[in-house]
N, C-alpha and C positions, 0 to 999 in steps of 0.2 A: 098266461102271457097276454092274451087279448084283453082280459079283464084289467090287468095292470096297466096296459097301454091306455085303455079308456079312462081309468082313474087319473093317470098322469095328464091326459088331455084336458079333463075337467078341471083338475087342480091348476093346470097351466093357464087355462082361460081366466080363472079367478086372479091368479098372480099377475098375469099380463094386464088385466083391467086395473088392478090396484097399483101396480108398480111401474108399468111401461107405457100404457095407452096414452097418458097425458102428453107424452113427447112423440111417440111413434104414430099415433092416429092423427095428430095435428103437427106434422113435421115442419120445422123451420131450418133455414140455413143448411148445414150438412147432416142433419139428423135424418136417417133413412126412414121412410114410411113403412107401415105394416106390410104393404104389398111387396116392398123390397125385402123385408125380413123373411117373408114366406118363400122367397126364391133361394134362401140359404139352407144349408144342411143343418140338422139338429146338432151334429158334432161341432160345426163351426160356431154356432151360437153359444153352445155350452162352453167352448174354449174361450170365447170372448168374455163370458160372464165369470169364468173361474180364474183366468190368468191374463186376459187380454185387455182391450181398451175399456170394456164395461165393468171391469173388476171393482173399481171404486164406487160406481153407482149401484152395484149389486151387493155392496158390503153388508146390507141388512137382510139378505136372503140366505136361507139355509140351503144345503146341498140338494134336498128334495125339491125345493121351490125352483132352483136354477134348472135342474133336470126337467122339471115339469114344464116350465115355460119354453125351454128349448125344444121339448117334444111337441108341445102345442103349436109352435110357430114353424119349425123347420121340417125339411124333407127327410125321409128315412132311408134314402138311397145309400147303399154301402160305399165306402171309399173307392175311388177309381182304381187304385192299384190292386184291390182285392177282387175286382170284377172284370179285369181285362182277359179276353179269351186268347188262346194261343195263336189264333189266326191274326191277331192285331200286330204281332211282331214280324219283323222282316225275316225272310227265310234263313239268312246267314246269322241272325241274331244281332251281330255287331258288324259295323264296317271294318274292313281291313286297313291297317296303316299303309300309307304310300310313301314313296321316297321324297315326295314334294309336300310342302305345307299347303293344306287346303286354303285356297284363296277366300278371303272374307268379302262378301259382296253386299251385306247389310250388317254393319258391326254393332249397332246399338240403337238408341232412341232416334237419333237424327240422321242415320246412315253414315255420317262422318263426324269428326270432332268439332266441326263448325256448326253442327245441328241444322243443316240446310233442308233436311228431309227431301232431298232431290237425288234421283238416280239418272245418270246420263244414259245414252242409248246403249253403250257397251255393257254397263252394269245391269240396266233394266232388262235388256233383251226384248224390249217392246218399243214401238213407235206409235204415233198418233193414229196411223192407219190400222194398226192391229187392235186397238182398244175396242171398237164395236164388235169384234169377233171373240172377245173373252167369254169363256164358258167354264162352268165348274169342272175342275180336275179331280178334286177330292175334298171331303169334309172329315174333320176329326173331332170327336167329342172330348171336351176338356173336363167333364165331371158331372156333378149332380144338379146342374141347372142354375147354379149361382152365377153372378155377373162375372164376365171375363174382363180382365184389366191389363195383364202383362202383354207386352208386344214382343213378337218373335225376332230372332236374328238368324242370318243365313251365312253358311260357309260351304261353298260348292253344293253337294247334294244333301247337306245336313241342314235341317231347320230345327231350331231350339225354341221351345215354347213352355209356358208354365201356367198354373191355375191357382185358384184361391184355396185349395187344400194343401198347398205347399209342394206340389209335384212339378218336376221339370222333365221334359221329354226331348229326346233326340229323334226326329222323324226323317224319313226319306222324302226328299222334295218332290219326287215324281209320283209317289204312291201313297204317302201318308202313313206307311207302316212304321213301327217303333223299333229303333235300334237299341235304346236303353231308357230307363226311367230312374229318377232320383227323387227321394222324398225328404223335404226339409221339415222344419219344426213349426213354421208359420205360413200363412197365406203369402203368395208372391204377387206384389203389385207392380214392381218396377219392370221396365223392359229388360230383356236378356241382352247381355253384351258378350261378344265373342272376339277373340284376338290371340295373337301368338302367346304360347306358353313358355315360361322361362324354365319349367321343369324338364321339358323334353324337346330336343330339336325336332323340327318338322311336325310339331303338334300344336294345336290350338287349345285354349282354355275357355271355359264359360264362366261368366261372372254375373251376379245378381244380388239384390237385397230383398229382405222380407219384411212383413208387418211387425216383426219383433225386433227390428233394427239389427238383424244379423246380416253379414255379408259373406257370400260363398264363392269359392273357386272350385270348378269341377274340370276333370280331364274331358275335353270335347269328344274324344274318341270312345271312351268307355263309361263316362258318367261318374267315375271315382272321385270322391271328395278329396281335394288337395288341401284346402284349409277353410276354416270358418272363424270369423271374428265378430265381436259385438261392437257396433259403432257408437252406441250411446247407452248410458246407464239409466236414463230417465225411463220410468215405467211405461209412459205413453208414447215413447219414441218409435218411429218406423221409417222405412225407406220407400218412398213413392217414386222419386226421380231415379232414373237409371244412372249408374256410375259411367264414367268415361275412362277409357284406357289409352295411355299415351306413353311411349318409351319406357315400358316396364313399370309404370306407376298407375294405380287405380284411384281415381278421384270420386269420392262418395258423398252425396248430399243426404241430410237427415231432416225429417219432418215429424209431425205428430198431429193427433186430433185431440189434444188436451183441451182445446177451446170448447169441445163438445161437453166435457165434464162440468163446465160451469152451469149446466142446467140444474145441477144439485146445489141447493143453497148451503149445504154443509161442506162443499168442496172449497179448499183454499186455493183459488185460481190466481195465478198460474206460475209454474216454475220452469217449463220447458223452453229451451232456446235452440234455434236452428244452428246447423254447423256444416262444415265441409271437412272431410278427412282425406288425406293422401296416404295410401297404403302401398307397400311393396307388393307388386302383383305376384311375385314368386312365393312369398311367405305369409302375406297378410299383415306383416308388422307395420305399426303406425309410424309414418314419417313425420307428419304434423297434423294438427287439428286446429281449425279456426272457427270460433263461434261468431254468429251474426250479431250478438249483443254482448258488449263488454261490461265488466263490473259485477258486483254481487246482486243476487235476488233478495229483495228486502220487503218487510211488511209495509203495506201502503195504508189502505183504509179498510173498514169493515163494511160488509154488505148489509142489506136491510134486515137480514136474519141474524146479524151479529157475527158472522163468520169472517175471520181475518183473511184479507186478500193480499196477494203478493205480486211483485213485478220489479223491473220490466221483464217481459217474456215474449215468446213467439218469434216472429221473423223466420219462420220455417223455410227450408229450401225444398220446394215441391217438385222441382224439375231437374233435368240433367245439367251438369256444368258444361260450359263451352270452352274449348281450348284454342288459344291464339299462338300458333307456332312462331310467328314473326317476333312477338314480344315475350314468349315463354311465360304467359299468364293464363289464368282461367277466369271466366266470367260466370257469376251465378245470380239468379233472380230470387228475391225473397218475398215472403208473404207478410200479412199484417201482424201487428202486436196483439197478443191475447189479453193483456191487462195493462193498466196504467203503471208507470208513465209511458207515453209514446217515445219511440227512439228514432234516430236519424237513419237507421239502416233497414227499417221495415219498408215493404213495397218499393224496393230499390234494386238496382243492378250494382253488384260489387265486382271489383277487379282485385284478384289475389295473385301474388307471386307464386308461380307453380312450384318453385324449389323450396320455399319457406312457409307459404301460407300467409305471409304478411299482407295486410290490406294496403293496396296502392291508391285506390280511390273508390268512392261510392257516389251514386247518383240516385237520390230519392225522388220518385215520381208521383207519389201520393203521401202526404204527411198526415199525422194525427189519425191514422186508421187503426183504432183499437177495437177489436171485435171478438166476442165469444158468444156462446149460445144462451148465456144468461141474460139478465136484464140490466147488468151493470155497465155494459160497454156501449159506446155511441158511434162506433165506426161503421164502415160500409162493406167490409169484407172484400176489399179490392186486391186480393192476392195476385201475384204473378204465378200462374200455373204452368207456364211454358218457358223454355230456356231462351236466352238471347240467340239470335242467328248472326254469325259473323260473315259479312259479305264484302267483296271487293268489286267496285263498279268499273265500268269500261275505262275510265280515265285514271284509274289507280286509287281513287278515294275509297276509304274503308268505312263501313258502318256496322253498328250493332242494331238490329231491328227486333222489336218485340211487341206483342200484344198483351193487354192487361184485362182483368175482369171488370175494370171500370168502363170498358168499351173503347178505350183509346189505344192507338198504335203509335210507337215512338221509334225514332232513329237517333242513336247516340254516336258520338265520335270516339272510337276506342283509342285514338292517338292524341286526344285532347281531354283526357280525364272524364270522359262521358258527357262532354258538352252536347246539349240538345240541338239536333240538326233540324228535325221537323216532328210534328205530331198530327195525328188525324183521328177524329172521333167517328166511329162507325155506328154507335148507338149507345143506349143507356146500359149501365152495368148492374151487378148485383151478385149475391152469394152463389147463385146457380146460373148466372148470365154473363154477358160480355164475351170476351175473347179468352178461351180457356187453355186447351191442352197443347196445341202446337201449330205453328204456321210453317210455310215452306217458301222457298225462293229458287228461281232458275237463273239468278244473276241479273235479270232485268226487272222483274216484278216480284212483289211479295204477295202470297196468296193466303188470305186470312178468313177463317170460318168464324162467324158471329152467332152467338146463341142468345135468344130472347126467351129462354125457358121459364114457364110460369106454372106453378102448382096451385090450383084453385080449390076452395072448399065446395063440397057437394053434399046436400042433405041426405042423411042415411040414418033412420031411427035406430038401426041395429048397432051402429058404431058408437064408440065412446064419445060423449058430449054431442051425439046426434048428427055428426057429420064426418065425412072422410075426404081425402084429398085426391084429385085427379089432375093429370096434365091438361093444359089448355091447348086444344088442337089448332087454335088460330094464332098462336104466338110462335113465330119462327126465328128469323134472323137473316140468314143468307150467306153467300160466299163473295168475297171481294178480291179483285186484282188491283194492287196499288203499285204505282211507280216507285222504285227504290230511291231515285234521286230526289223526289219531292214529296212522296206520300199521297199524291193526287190519285183519285180513283180512275182506273182505266175502264173497269166495268164492275157491275154488281149483278149477281145471279140471285133472283128472288127465291125464297124457300118454296118447296112444293106443298101441295095440299095433302092433308091426311086422308081426305075422302071419308069413307065409312069405317076406317080402321079405328078400333076401340083403344082407349088408353094410349093415345098417340100424341106426339109433339113433332113438328117439323124443324125444331131447333137443331143447329149444327154445332155441337160441342167438341166432337172428336178431332184429333190431330189430322191435318191434311198432308198429302204427299204428292210430289210432282215428278214428272218425266218430261222430256222435251215435247212441248205442244199440248200437254194434258196435265190437269190437276184433279186429284181424287179427294172427295169429301164424303164422309159418312154422316148419317142423320139419326136422330132419335126415332124417326119413323121406320127404321129398319132398312132403308135404302142406302146403297153405296153408289154414288154417281161420279161420272167423269165429265169434266168441263173443259172446253177449249180454252187455252190460256190466252188466245187472241180476242175472243168475243164473250166468254162466259157461257156459251151455249152448251147444253147437256148433250154429250155424244154417246153416252152409255149409261144405263140405269139398271141396277141389279137389286131386286127385293130379296133380302136375306132372312126376313122374319117368317120362316116356315120350317117344317121338319126336314131333316137331311138323313140319308143313308150314309153312315160313317165308315171310315176305313178301319176303325177299331171295333166295329160291331155293336157299339153302345148307342143309346138314345141320344139324338142330337137335334137341337133346334136353335135357330137364329132368332135375334130380337133387335133391340136398339143398338146402334153403333155410337160409342162414346169412348172417351179417354184415349186409348191407343189409336193409331192410324194404320193405313195400309203399308205393307213392306213389299217392295218390288225388286226381284232379282232373277236373272237368267230366264226371262220369259214367263215368270210366274208371279202373280199378285197374291199375297197372303193378307187376310184380315180377320180379326176376331169379331164375332157377332153375338150379342146378348149382354146387355148392361141394364140390370134390373134396379140399380140404385136410382133414387129420386123418382120412383114411379114409372120408370121406363119398362120396356118389354124385356123380360128375362130371357136368357139363352145361354148356350154352353159350347159353341163350336168355333174352331179355327177352320177357315175356308181357304182353299187354294184355287185360283182361276188361271187358265192358260188359253192360248189361241186355239179356238175350237175345242177346248177341253182335252187337248192331246199333248 
């Protein structure tokens, strides 16, 4: 067995150098670098090569070569479900049903259907005076050291979390012990959503999407699968944005990474189109589906290698929809086009009728943004990676506010077909920069994390082409407080220094979260910081990039904070730590903090 493993590793090194290194040793755009690949499990890499996103690019590799390169790159840690000790589970195994429906205190991506990412004092159970006293309550290992992406949801003493091996957990909020586990068929990237179940009175259901574009509904009390549906038939489709649940209907966004496949000159890029689905929350039955691009996909031009290209494509919906109860509509933000021709609904905010899915209006904020990982596109990759936030100002005026990877923040009028009210530039944008995953608001200000992430080449004779890529420790970004009525800057908190920390960036890409008087922002440097909403002063700073003793008894380590943001409920702050994508520090823990750790 040892001899076979050694042979596989040697073969894998050769296969990697011949087939993979040209992209992953010199990553651009959304291509993960070799450092990020080494944080993934061998099983996950092999699944991606055999049936996942990399299937097309791996078409010329036989099964031995795929297994070899997965063995060479990935970790050999066994799946989490197979390694959980009995002590990881709660003594009673499962929570007992009660006569009352468990109250949902953080329902999904944005805490509410308006995506404010704000918890008032009653829901948060914390105030500004409590924050400096936050200490670790428990840590939970989410698996084999891969990046953690999904964001948890909370209902009473139940915390629902997921990982990149497709596992979902129900944890006790006070101890981190496991009530139940569920194993899906693909990595889970979307936030978990929890809300009333139509199947059983006084019960909640758990909803989420996976990297294979599957949507799931589980019984929140037992973890039993209620239904599973496929949201898109496109082979590269996936679900990154969380669904939202409203009045028995689940609204699901779809995205993809087909633009990455354009690195292959033989690939006919591109045919995927973003969409939003409305599903009956009780059965998963489709009510309607609306694509972000209308009309057929047609042959366009041929690339330099003579491969036929297709379009229009793209306009993926990377983030959660936003629900407007006053008008019974939903708002979604779209990404760039993957291929020519450019369309009018890419890099835009769309308004859809919640009952029918009909498009009521759209507001494009960056035009002609056609981007893929190949050399054929000329766009800037200025996707919207975060949802619009619906807010009502003190005088009753309503706004949709949103940040973009272009570095711009916008306010639109939801009652005047998306008319632009104001815009504010916070910095330059880019594929890995600008304003990314999520902003927050307390009804007075908007709090926006800005990322100036840069991956720079470093000479390394042992690497493919003589160089490798590292994060630039001097490129940060910062956190901004903006007035909702004008977009003017109230304050800016400069990014912290990486000091002597290796492979570090002070960029702030992760979603931010607010409570009265405080806004929390995670950084690529591994720190979660709390800022005064009045001054931008840091009032609490927690370094999460170290090892933790975990409630489930498995190895746990924190790292970079990116993608999802803190969830705050009933006096406890939950946050994922460890995001190894794009050269960040890998990790695998869900952390819970409470006042004095009690």
